[in-house]
C-alpha positions as CSV (number, residue, x, y, z in Angstrom):
1,M,-109.6,41.4,196.8
2,K,-106.8,40.2,194.3
3,H,-108.1,39.6,190.8
4,A,-106.1,36.1,190.5
5,F,-107.7,35.1,193.7
6,A,-111.2,36.7,192.8
7,V,-111.2,34.7,189.3
8,A,-110.2,31.5,191.1
9,L,-113.2,31.8,193.5
10,L,-115.4,32.5,190.3
11,L,-114.2,29.2,188.6
12,A,-114.7,27.3,192.0
13,A,-118.3,28.7,192.4
14,L,-119.1,27.7,188.4
15,G,-117.6,24.2,189.4
16,F,-115.1,24.4,186.5
17,G,-111.4,23.5,186.2
18,A,-108.8,24.8,183.7
19,L,-109.4,22.1,181.5
20,H,-113.1,21.6,181.8
21,A,-114.5,25.1,181.3
22,A,-116.4,24.1,178.4
23,D,-117.9,20.8,179.4
24,D,-121.5,22.9,179.6
25,T,-122.5,25.0,176.6
26,G,-124.4,27.5,178.6
27,P,-123.5,31.0,179.5
28,K,-121.4,29.8,182.7
29,A,-119.0,28.1,180.3
30,A,-118.2,31.0,178.4
31,D,-117.9,33.1,181.8
32,A,-115.4,30.4,183.1
33,I,-113.1,30.9,179.7
34,T,-113.3,34.5,180.0
35,A,-111.9,33.9,183.5
36,L,-109.0,31.9,182.4
37,R,-108.2,34.3,179.7
38,D,-108.3,37.1,182.5
39,L,-105.6,35.1,184.6
40,G,-103.4,35.1,181.3
41,K,-104.0,31.1,181.1
42,Y,-104.6,31.5,177.3
43,A,-103.7,27.8,176.5
44,D,-106.1,26.5,178.8
45,A,-108.8,29.1,177.5
46,E,-108.1,28.6,173.8
47,K,-108.5,24.7,174.5
48,A,-111.9,25.4,176.6
49,A,-113.2,27.6,173.9
50,Q,-112.3,25.1,170.9
51,A,-114.5,22.7,173.0
52,L,-117.2,25.1,173.6
53,V,-117.5,25.8,169.9
54,A,-117.8,22.2,168.7
55,A,-120.4,21.6,171.6
56,R,-122.4,24.4,170.8
57,T,-121.9,23.7,166.9
58,K,-123.4,20.2,167.4
59,S,-126.0,21.1,169.7
60,L,-127.4,24.5,168.5
61,G,-126.3,24.8,165.1
62,A,-123.5,26.7,163.3
63,E,-125.2,29.9,162.8
64,D,-126.7,30.2,166.4
65,K,-126.1,33.3,168.2
66,E,-124.4,31.5,171.2
67,T,-122.4,29.5,168.7
68,L,-121.0,32.6,167.0
69,R,-120.3,34.2,170.5
70,A,-118.2,31.2,171.4
71,R,-116.3,31.5,168.2
72,L,-115.7,35.3,168.5
73,L,-114.3,34.3,171.9
74,L,-112.0,31.6,170.4
75,A,-110.8,34.2,167.9
76,R,-110.1,37.1,170.3
77,I,-108.1,34.5,172.5
78,I,-106.2,33.5,169.6
79,L,-105.3,37.2,168.8
80,E,-104.0,37.6,172.5
81,L,-102.0,34.5,171.6
82,D,-100.5,36.8,169.0
83,R,-101.2,34.4,166.3
84,D,-102.2,37.4,164.4
85,A,-102.7,35.7,160.9
86,A,-104.8,32.7,162.4
87,A,-107.2,35.4,164.1
88,E,-107.4,37.3,161.0
89,A,-108.5,34.3,158.8
90,Q,-111.3,33.4,161.8
91,L,-112.5,37.1,162.0
92,Q,-112.8,37.8,158.4
93,A,-115.0,34.5,158.0
94,L,-116.9,35.5,161.0
95,L,-117.8,39.1,160.0
96,P,-120.3,38.4,157.2
97,L,-122.0,35.9,159.7
98,V,-122.0,38.0,162.8
99,T,-123.3,41.0,160.6
100,R,-126.3,39.1,159.4
101,V,-127.0,37.5,162.5
102,F,-126.9,40.0,165.1
103,G,-127.0,43.2,162.8
104,A,-124.4,45.7,161.9
105,E,-124.3,48.0,165.0
106,Q,-124.6,45.0,167.8
107,R,-121.8,44.6,170.1
108,E,-120.8,41.1,168.8
109,T,-120.3,42.8,165.3
110,L,-118.5,45.9,166.5
111,A,-116.1,43.5,168.5
112,C,-115.5,41.4,165.4
113,K,-114.4,44.5,163.5
114,S,-112.6,45.7,166.2
115,D,-110.6,42.3,166.7
116,L,-110.0,42.4,162.9
117,I,-108.5,45.8,162.8
118,D,-106.0,44.6,165.7
119,A,-105.4,41.5,163.8
120,R,-104.2,43.1,160.4
121,C,-102.5,45.9,162.5
122,A,-100.4,43.3,164.6
123,Q,-99.2,42.3,161.3
124,G,-98.1,45.8,160.1
125,R,-101.0,46.5,157.7
126,I,-102.1,49.9,159.2
127,D,-102.5,51.5,156.0
128,K,-106.5,51.7,156.5
129,G,-106.4,51.1,160.3
130,E,-106.5,54.5,161.9
131,E,-109.2,55.6,159.9
132,Q,-111.4,52.2,160.5
133,C,-110.7,52.6,164.2
134,R,-111.8,56.3,164.2
135,D,-115.1,55.2,162.4
136,L,-115.5,52.4,164.7
137,I,-115.1,54.1,167.7
138,S,-117.8,56.7,166.8
139,I,-120.2,53.7,166.4
140,E,-119.2,52.1,169.6
141,A,-119.3,55.3,171.8
142,R,-122.9,56.0,170.3
143,V,-124.2,52.5,170.6
144,L,-122.4,50.7,173.4
145,G,-121.1,54.1,175.3
146,P,-117.8,56.0,175.6
147,E,-116.6,53.9,178.7
148,D,-117.7,50.3,177.4
149,L,-114.8,47.9,177.1
150,E,-115.2,47.4,173.6
151,T,-115.1,51.1,172.8
152,L,-111.8,51.4,175.1
153,R,-110.4,48.6,173.4
154,T,-110.6,50.0,169.9
155,R,-109.3,53.1,171.3
156,R,-106.2,51.6,172.8
157,T,-105.6,49.7,169.3
158,L,-105.9,53.4,167.5
159,A,-103.2,54.8,170.1
160,I,-100.7,52.0,169.4
161,I,-101.4,52.8,165.5
162,M,-100.5,56.3,166.5
163,C,-97.2,55.0,168.3
164,V,-96.3,52.6,165.2
165,T,-96.6,55.6,162.7
166,G,-94.3,57.8,165.0
167,R,-97.0,60.2,166.4
168,L,-95.8,59.6,170.0
169,D,-97.0,62.8,171.0
170,E,-100.6,62.1,170.2
171,A,-100.3,58.4,171.4
172,E,-99.2,59.4,175.0
173,P,-102.2,61.4,176.1
174,Q,-104.8,59.1,174.5
175,L,-103.1,56.1,176.7
176,R,-103.3,58.6,179.8
177,D,-106.9,58.9,179.3
178,L,-107.6,55.2,178.4
179,L,-105.3,54.1,181.7
180,S,-107.6,56.5,183.8
181,L,-110.8,55.3,182.3
182,L,-109.7,51.3,182.8
183,T,-108.3,52.0,186.4
184,R,-112.0,53.2,187.2
185,V,-113.8,50.4,185.0
186,R,-111.6,47.4,185.3
187,G,-109.4,48.3,188.5
188,A,-105.8,49.0,188.9
189,T,-104.7,45.5,189.1
190,H,-106.7,44.0,185.9
191,R,-105.1,42.7,183.3
192,D,-106.4,45.3,180.5
193,T,-105.4,48.1,182.8
194,L,-101.8,46.8,183.4
195,G,-101.7,46.3,179.6
196,C,-102.7,49.8,178.9
197,S,-100.0,50.8,181.6
198,A,-97.4,48.6,179.8
199,D,-98.4,50.6,176.5
200,L,-97.9,54.0,178.0
201,L,-94.6,53.1,179.7
202,S,-93.2,51.8,176.2
203,I,-93.9,55.0,174.6
204,L,-92.8,57.0,177.4
205,T,-89.3,55.3,176.8
206,F,-89.4,55.7,172.9
207,Q,-89.9,59.3,173.6
208,G,-86.6,59.5,176.0
209,K,-88.8,60.5,178.8
210,W,-86.5,58.7,181.1
211,E,-87.6,60.0,184.3
212,E,-91.1,59.7,183.9
213,A,-90.6,56.1,182.5
214,R,-88.6,55.0,185.4
215,E,-91.5,56.0,188.0
216,E,-93.9,54.5,185.8
217,C,-91.9,51.3,185.4
218,E,-91.2,50.9,189.3
219,S,-95.0,51.2,190.0
220,L,-96.0,48.9,187.2
221,L,-93.5,46.0,187.3
222,P,-93.9,44.7,190.9
223,I,-97.7,44.8,190.5
224,A,-97.6,43.1,186.9
225,T,-95.2,40.5,188.2
226,Q,-97.4,39.7,191.4
227,M,-100.8,39.9,189.6
228,L,-99.8,38.5,186.4
229,G,-96.8,36.6,186.9
230,P,-93.1,36.8,185.8
231,E,-93.7,35.3,182.5
232,D,-96.8,37.1,181.6
233,K,-96.5,39.0,178.1
234,H,-97.3,42.5,179.9
235,T,-94.7,41.7,182.5
236,L,-92.0,40.9,179.9
237,D,-93.1,44.1,177.9
238,A,-92.4,46.2,181.3
239,R,-89.2,44.6,181.6
240,S,-88.1,45.5,178.1
241,S,-89.0,48.9,178.8
242,F,-86.9,49.0,182.0
243,V,-84.0,47.6,179.7
244,R,-84.5,50.9,177.3
245,I,-84.4,53.2,180.7
246,L,-81.4,51.7,181.5
247,T,-79.8,52.0,178.3
248,G,-81.2,55.6,178.0
249,E,-79.8,56.4,181.4
250,G,-76.2,55.3,179.9
251,N,-76.5,52.5,182.3
252,R,-75.2,49.7,179.5
253,H,-73.7,47.0,181.9
254,D,-77.1,46.9,183.8
255,A,-78.9,46.7,180.6
256,E,-76.8,43.9,179.2
257,T,-77.2,42.1,182.6
258,E,-81.1,42.6,182.4
259,L,-81.2,41.2,179.0
260,R,-79.3,38.2,179.5
261,E,-82.0,37.0,182.2
262,L,-84.9,38.2,179.8
263,V,-83.9,37.0,176.4
264,P,-83.9,33.3,177.3
265,V,-87.4,33.9,179.2
266,V,-88.6,35.8,176.1
267,L,-87.6,33.0,173.7
268,R,-89.2,30.3,175.7
269,V,-92.3,31.9,176.3
270,L,-93.1,33.8,173.3
271,G,-91.0,31.7,170.7
272,A,-88.1,32.8,168.5
273,E,-90.3,34.1,165.8
274,H,-92.4,36.6,167.7
275,R,-92.1,40.2,167.5
276,G,-91.5,40.8,171.0
277,T,-88.7,38.3,171.1
278,L,-87.2,40.0,167.8
279,A,-87.6,43.3,169.9
280,C,-85.8,42.1,172.8
281,Q,-82.9,40.6,171.0
282,Y,-82.7,43.6,168.8
283,E,-81.9,45.5,172.2
284,F,-79.5,42.8,173.1
285,I,-77.5,43.3,169.9
286,M,-77.0,46.9,170.5
287,S,-75.8,46.7,173.9
288,L,-73.4,44.2,172.8
289,L,-72.4,46.5,169.9
290,A,-71.9,49.6,172.3
291,Q,-69.5,47.5,174.6
292,E,-67.7,46.4,171.7
293,K,-68.6,42.8,172.2
294,N,-68.4,42.1,168.5
295,V,-68.2,38.1,168.3
296,E,-70.9,37.9,170.2
297,A,-73.0,40.6,168.4
298,E,-72.3,38.6,165.5
299,E,-73.4,35.2,166.5
300,T,-76.4,36.8,167.8
301,C,-77.2,38.9,164.5
302,R,-76.9,35.3,162.6
303,Q,-79.3,33.9,165.0
304,V,-81.9,36.7,164.8
305,L,-81.6,37.7,161.2
306,P,-83.6,34.7,159.5
307,N,-86.5,35.0,161.9
308,A,-86.4,38.9,161.2
309,D,-86.6,38.2,157.6
310,K,-89.3,35.6,158.0
311,V,-91.6,37.9,160.5
312,L,-91.1,41.5,159.6
313,G,-90.1,41.0,156.1
314,P,-86.5,41.7,154.4
315,E,-87.0,45.3,153.9
316,N,-88.5,46.0,157.5
317,A,-86.6,48.7,159.2
318,E,-85.5,46.6,162.2
319,T,-84.5,43.6,159.8
320,L,-82.2,46.1,157.7
321,S,-80.8,47.5,161.2
322,I,-79.8,43.9,162.1
323,C,-78.2,43.5,158.9
324,Y,-76.4,46.9,159.5
325,F,-75.3,45.7,162.9
326,L,-73.9,42.3,161.3
327,A,-71.9,44.6,159.1
328,Q,-70.7,46.3,161.8
329,S,-69.6,43.4,163.9
330,L,-67.9,41.8,161.0
331,A,-66.2,44.9,160.3
332,A,-64.8,45.1,163.7
333,Q,-63.2,41.5,163.2
334,D,-61.9,42.6,160.1
335,K,-64.3,40.3,158.3
336,T,-64.0,43.1,155.4
337,A,-65.7,40.8,152.3
338,E,-68.5,39.3,154.5
339,A,-69.2,42.9,156.2
340,L,-69.4,44.4,152.7
341,T,-72.0,41.9,151.7
342,Y,-74.4,42.8,154.6
343,A,-73.9,46.6,154.2
344,K,-74.7,46.8,150.7
345,R,-78.0,44.7,151.5
346,T,-78.7,47.2,154.1
347,L,-77.9,50.3,151.8
348,D,-80.2,48.8,148.7
349,G,-82.9,48.2,151.3
350,R,-82.8,51.5,153.0
351,R,-82.4,53.4,149.7
352,K,-85.6,51.6,148.6
353,T,-87.7,52.1,152.0
354,L,-86.1,55.6,153.4
355,G,-84.8,57.1,150.1
356,F,-81.1,58.2,149.3
357,D,-81.1,60.9,151.7
358,H,-82.2,59.5,154.9
359,P,-79.6,59.5,157.7
360,D,-79.9,56.1,158.1
361,T,-79.2,55.2,154.4
362,Q,-76.3,57.5,154.6
363,A,-74.8,55.6,157.5
364,A,-74.9,52.5,155.3
365,Q,-73.3,54.2,152.6
366,E,-70.3,55.5,154.8
367,L,-69.8,51.9,156.5
368,I,-69.4,50.4,152.7
369,N,-67.0,53.4,151.8
370,E,-65.1,52.7,154.8
371,L,-65.1,48.8,154.1
372,M,-64.1,49.5,150.5
373,K,-61.1,51.6,151.8
374,Q,-60.3,48.9,154.1
375,Q,-60.4,46.3,151.3
376,A,-58.2,48.3,148.8
377,K,-55.8,48.3,151.6
378,T,-55.7,44.4,151.8
379,P,-52.8,43.0,149.7
């Protein structure tokens, strides 16, 4: 049975519509909200979860177990909507409450800790994330079981941390094992399974394993499009990976064509200040520069840079790369003085974050040298 159809049957059986999933305060309401979330209907799920929290708080009290479960469900939905700071604030407030009410090693407390690590790591705060994940996985495996969904969720966060810290060779086998487990536990077409598959596909592209990545993408993308929808974030992740595959295979023209279709969708669905949107626009800028479409590359850099400064930070590696790309596009149009401004910002940032000897720092220095020579020739 298709997952979406099965969930629709569940909602019908429970007597809940998308906007009325929390009319009741009992377990059926939470089941219906979870079903909405599994369908990717996050906005409806959030509204229903908010209503459920309000109803349970009023009828049961703020610290009743069922109220706290509803609050945990709401926080997880907010996290899945990529509103990471808001999710972190809610989870941070919940953790002492659920620890006291449920106990330190109960499912609800462990889930709260897992989501809190996820929320912090999604904001780039990964310094203690791996250690916290490993400690939590050990407890979850002992208390809940190694194949419990909460254990698997924390393992996925750990794999993503490995990826972000550049340890792709470690992350890949972790995700392959997770994918096998999720396929068996959740089913091949469940959102969690497809999300894990999208993570694996992304890592394969970052490793430059184009043949494996293409095979994985050709398997995943049609299923994700059919089961989750063409604008679901996992589907969009798979399409972004497909762009990297095309680029890696040297097919810049098709990559640009795909990006021209993808970027407007990502902007509309995720918003201009979403990390996924910035990553997609980053790929688009590189594609334009590779084909010497410098005017459009300049325009896109100017649009993206303020959002990268705000979301990623002015000294983030991708933000500095966008500065560098802007300097390159300006230099190609003989806008030397302005190009120097952005090249110098890139150099200062890379010296601070990467060091003087890093290849990216040296590339910025070489661009400045070339621009200064050009400036000296200008009467």
